[in-house]
VEXVEX-154416 format. One record per atom (N, C-alpha, C, CB): residue in one letter; x, y, z. Coordinates in steps of 0.1 Angstrom, whole numbers, plus 5000, padded with zeros to 4 digits. Glycine has a CB too. Layout:
# residues N
aXYZ;...
# end
This chain:
# residues 192
x966407482799;x966307392788;x965007312789;x967507292788;x964307302778;x963107222778;x963407082774;x962107292768;x962906992782;x963106842779;x962006802769;x963006762792;x962306692762;x961306642752;x959906612759;x961806522745;x959906562771;x958706532778;x957806652780;x959006462791;x958406772780;x957606892783;x956906942770;x958507002788;x957206892759;x956806952746;x955506882742;x957806932735;x954606962737;x953306912731;x953606832718;x952407032728;x953006722717;x953206632705;x951806612699;x953906502709;x951506682688;x950206672682;x950006522678;x950106762670;x948706492677;x948306362673;x947306292682;x949606272671;x947106162680;x946106092688;x946306102703;x946005952684;x947606092707;x947906102721;x947506232727;x949406072724;x947806342720;x947406472725;x945906492726;x948006582715;x945206432716;x943706442717;x943206362729;x943106382703;x943806242731;x943406162743;x943706242756;x944106032743;x944806312757;x945206392768;x944106502770;x946606452767;x943806562759;x942806672760;x941406622765;x942606742746;x941006502760;x939806452765;x939806412780;x939406322757;x941006352785;x941106322799;x941106452807;x942406242801;x941906552802;x941906682809;x940606752811;x942906772803;x939706722801;x938406782801;x937506722812;x937706762788;x937906612818;x937206542829;x937506612842;x937506392829;x938606682843;x938906752856;x937806862858;x940306812855;x937206872870;x936206972872;x936807112870;x935706962886;x936007192863;x936307332861;x935507412871;x936007382846;x936207502878;x935507592888;x935707732883;x936207572902;x934507802882;x934507942878;x934208032890;x933507972866;x935008132892;x934708232903;x934508362896;x935908232913;x934208472903;x934008602896;x935208642887;x933708702907;x936408612891;x937608662883;x938508552878;x938408752891;x938208422882;x939108312879;x938408192873;x939908272892;x939208112866;x938807982863;x939907882867;x938507972847;x939507782875;x940307682879;x940107562870;x940207632894;x941107512863;x940907412853;x942007312854;x940807472839;x941807202847;x942907092847;x944107142840;x942406972840;x945307102846;x946507152840;x946807092826;x947707112849;x947407172817;x947807122804;x949307132803;x947107212793;x949807062793;x951307062792;x951907202791;x951706972780;x951207292785;x951807422783;x951807502796;x951107502772;x951107462807;x951107522820;x952407492827;x949907482828;x953107392823;x954307352830;x955307472831;x955007232824;x955407552821;x956407662822;x956107752834;x956407742809;x954907782836;x954507872848;x954807792861;x953107912847;x954507662861;x954707582873;x956207572876;x954207432870;x957007552866;x958507542867;x959107682871;x959207492855;x958507792866;x958907922870;x958807942885;x958108032862;x957807892891;x957607902905;x958507812912;x956107872909;x958407682909;x959207582917;x960707582915;x958707442913;x961207642904;x962607652902;x963207782907;x962907632887;x962407862913;x962907992918;x962808002933;x962008102912;x963208112939;x963108132953;x961708132958;x963808262956;x960708142949;x959308142953;x959008012960;x958408162941;x959807902957;x959607772963;x960407742976;x959907662953;x961007852981;x961807832993;x961107773005;x962507962997;x959807803006;x959007753018;x958407613014;x957907853021;x958707563003;x958207432998;x959307332996;x957407442985;x960507363001;x961607273000;x962507302988;x961207132999;x962207412981;x962907442969;x964007552971;x962007492958;x964507612960;x964107582946;x964507442942;x964807692938;x963707402932;x963807262926;x964507272913;x962507192926;x965007162909;x965507142895;x964207142886;x966407022892;x964407172873;x963307162864;x962807012863;x963707202849;x963606912864;x963206772864;x962406742876;x964506682864;x962806792888;x962006772900;x960606842899;x962706812913;x960606962893;x959407032891;x958406952882;x959607172886;x959006892872;x958206812863;x957606692870;x959006762851;x958406632879;x957906512887;x956706552895;x959006452895;x956806672902;x955706722910;x954506752901;x956106842918;x954706822890;x953606852881;x952906732876;x954206932869;x953606632872;x953006512867;x952306432878;x954106422861;x952906432890;x952306362901;x951006432906;x953206352913;x951006562907;x949806632911;x948706622901;x950106782914;x949106612888;x948106602878;x947506462878;x948706622864;x948406362881;x947906222881;x947006192893;x949106122882;x947006272903;x946106252915;x944706252911;x946406362925;x944306322900;x942906322895;x942506182892;x942806412883;x943306102886;x943005972882;x943105872894;x943905922871;x943905902904;x944105812915;x943105842927;x945505822919;x942905972929;x942106002941;x940906092938;x943006072951;x940706142926;x939606232923;x939806372927;x938406172929;x941006412930;x941406552933;x942806562929;x941106582948;x943306692927;x944606712923;x944906862921;x945006632911;x945606892910;x946107022907;x945207092897;x947507012901;x944907212900;x944207302890;x945107412886;x942907362897;x945107452874;x945707572869;x944807692872;x946107562854;x945307802877;x944507922879;x944608012867;x944907992892;x943508032860;x943508132849;x942808252854;x942808072836;x943508372854;x942908492859;x942508572846;x943908582867;x941608662848;x941108742836;x942308812829;x940108842840;x943308852837;x944408922831;x945608842828;x944809032840;x945608712833;x946808632832;x946508482832;x947808662843;x946708412820;x946508272821;x947708212828;x946508212806;x947508092834;x948508022842;x949108122853;x949607972833;x948208182860;x948608272871;x949108202883;x947408362875;x948908072884;x949407992895;x948607862895;x949208072908;x948707802907;x948107672908;x947507652922;x949207562906;x946407582923;x945807542936;x945607392935;x944507622939;x945807332946;x945707182946;x945107132959;x947007122944;x944407022957;x944106932968;x945006812965;x942506892969;x946206822971;x947306732968;x947506632979;x948606812966;x948406532975;x948706422985;x950006382981;x947606312984;x951006422989;x952406382987;x952606252995;x953406482991;x953606172991;x953806042996;x953906043012;x955105982990;x954606143017;x954806153032;x953706223039;x956106213035;x952706283032;x951706353039;x950706263047;x950806433029;x950406313059;x949406233067;x948006233062;x949406273081;x947706333054;x946406353048;x946506443035;x945406403058;x945506453028;x945506543016;x945606683021;x944206523008;x946206763012;x946506903016;x945907003006;x948006923017;x945407113011;x945007223003;x946107323002;x943707293009;x946707342990;x947807422988;x947607522976;x949107342986;x948407622976;x948407722965;x949707782963;x947307832968;x950007812951;x951207892948;x951007972935;x952507802946;x951508092935;x951208182924;x952508232917;x950408312929;x952408272905;x953508342898;x953708482905;x953308362883;x954908532903;x955208662910;x954208772905;x956608702907;x953908772892;x953008882887;x951608862892;x953008882872;x951208752897;x949808732902;x949608772917;x949408592900;x950708802923;x950708832938;x949908962940;x952108842944;x949308982952;x948809102956;x947509142950;x949709212954;x946809052943;x945509082936;x944309012942;x945609052922;x944508942953;x943408862959;x943108732952;x942208942959;x944008692943;x943808572935;x944008452944;x944808562924;x944908452953;x945208342962;x944008302970;x946408362971;x943408402977;x942208382985;x941108332977;x941908512993;x940808392966;x939708352957;x939808202953;x939508442945;x941008172948;x941308032943;x941207932955;x942608022936;x941807972966;x941907882978;x940407852982;x942707942989;x939607952983;x938207932988;x937407852978;x937508072990;x937707862965;x937007782955;x937407642956;x937307842941;x938707612957;x939107472959;x938607412972;x940607462958;x938607492982;x938207442995;x936707402994;x938407553006;x935907492988;x934507462986;x934307332978;x933807572979;x935207302969;x935107182961;x935307062970;x936107182950;x936207072980;x936406952989;x935206932997;x937606982997;x934507043001;x933407023010;x932106983002;x933107153018;x931907042991;x930707022983;x930706902975;x930407142974;x931806872969;x931906762959;x932606632965;x932706802947;x933606652973;x934306532979;x933606502992;x935806562981;x932806592997;x932106573010;x933006553022;x931106463009;x934106623022;x935006613034;x934506713044;x936506653030;x934806693057;x934406783067;x935506883071;x933906703080;x936706843066;x937806933069;x938906903059;x938306933083;x939807003057;x941006973049;x942107063055;x940807013033;x943407013054;x944507073061;x945407153050;x945406973068;x946007253055;x947107323047;x948307313056;x946707473044;x949407263050;x950707253057;x951607373053;x951407113054;x952007453063;x952707573060;x954007583068;x951807693064;x955007623061;x956407653067;x956207773076;x957507683056;x956707763089;x956507873098;x957108003094;x957107833112;x958008003084;x958608133080;x957908193068;x960108103076;x956808123063;x956108173052;x955008263057;x955508053044;x955408383059;x954408483065;x953308513056;x955208613069;x953508523043;x952408553034;x951408443034;x953008563019;x951808313034;x950808203035;x950108203048;x951608073032;x950808233059;x950108233072;x949008343072;x951208263083;x949308463066;x948308563065;x947208523057;x949008693059;x947408453046;x946408393037;x945508303045;x946908333025;x946108213052;x945308113060;x944408183070;x946308013068;x945008283077;x944208363086;x943008433079;x945008463093;x943308493068;x942208563060;x941108463056;x942708633048;x941508333053;x940608233049;x939708173060;x941308123042;x940108213072;x939308153084;x939808023089;x937908153080;x940907973083;x941507843088;x942007863102;x942607793078;x942007753109;x942407753123;x943607663125;x941307713133;x944507693134;x945707613136;x945207483142;x946707683146;x945807373138;x945507233143;x946807193150;x945107133131;x946807223163;x948007203171;x948207053174;x948007273184;x947106973174;x947306833176;x948006773164;x945906763179;x947606813152;x948206753140;x949706803139;x947406803127;x949906933143;x951306983143;x952206893153;x951307133148;x951606863164;x952406773174;x952706643168;x951606763187;x951706583161;x951906453155;x953006463144;x950606393149;x953006563136;x954106583126;x955406603132;x953706703117;x955506683143;x956706703151;x957906763143;x957106573156;x957706833132;x958806883124;x958707033124;x958806823111;x957807103131;x957707243131;x956807303121;x959107303129;x956207213112;x955307263102;x954007313109;x954907143092;x953507423104;x952207473109;x951107403101;x952107623108;x950107363108;x948907303101;x947707383104;x948707153107;x947107433092;x945907513093;x944807423088;x946007643084;x943707413096;x942607333094;x941407413089;x942207253106;x940907373077;x939707443071;x938607343074;x939907463055;x937507403080;x936307323083;x935207353074;x935907343098;x934407243071;x933207263063;x932207343071;x932607123059;x931507433064;x930407503071;x929407413078;x929707603062;x929007453089;x928007373096;x926607403090;x928007413112;x925907303085;x924607323079;x923607403088;x924007203074;x923807383101;x922907453110;x923107603110;x923007393124;x924407643106;x924707783106;x924207863094;x926207803107;x923707783084;x923307843071;x921907903072;x923307743060;
# end
């Protein structure tokens, strides 16, 4: 069931939302565009979070809880200057989402990614993850960013390894809940 809050409402408010959304940085890669989320992206977001695809993220969630996450990750742009991007692939709009997120209990901001089922297995996750990671280093000027991973999420662990992220065992010990922490480091300018 679609709640009224999920529906596009034409008019001045929608135009204001479009202008604000246009302020979210757009990242173009060879096959993808990462762009600010729009209200019509929520269906793809809910498809992921309300299904077994969210099992390693504490889900599946109710549609209402998915909306709360969607709205919160989108609002991070206004609060912290980073947040949720929608991944548009050449073959599939709203193929998934990549974020530099910050949940209330997180010890630091997190680089995360989740895709729709049909977007799996095409290299989209790595391409989007690397683009968002570069944004944190080049634009936010961070020296590192963490990804928090459920130890049973073998696909995500493989992605982290392919991306060159390294386990941060000190951060894992501080968390103390079994979560794996993968640390992405900014390239050393001396290595360039």
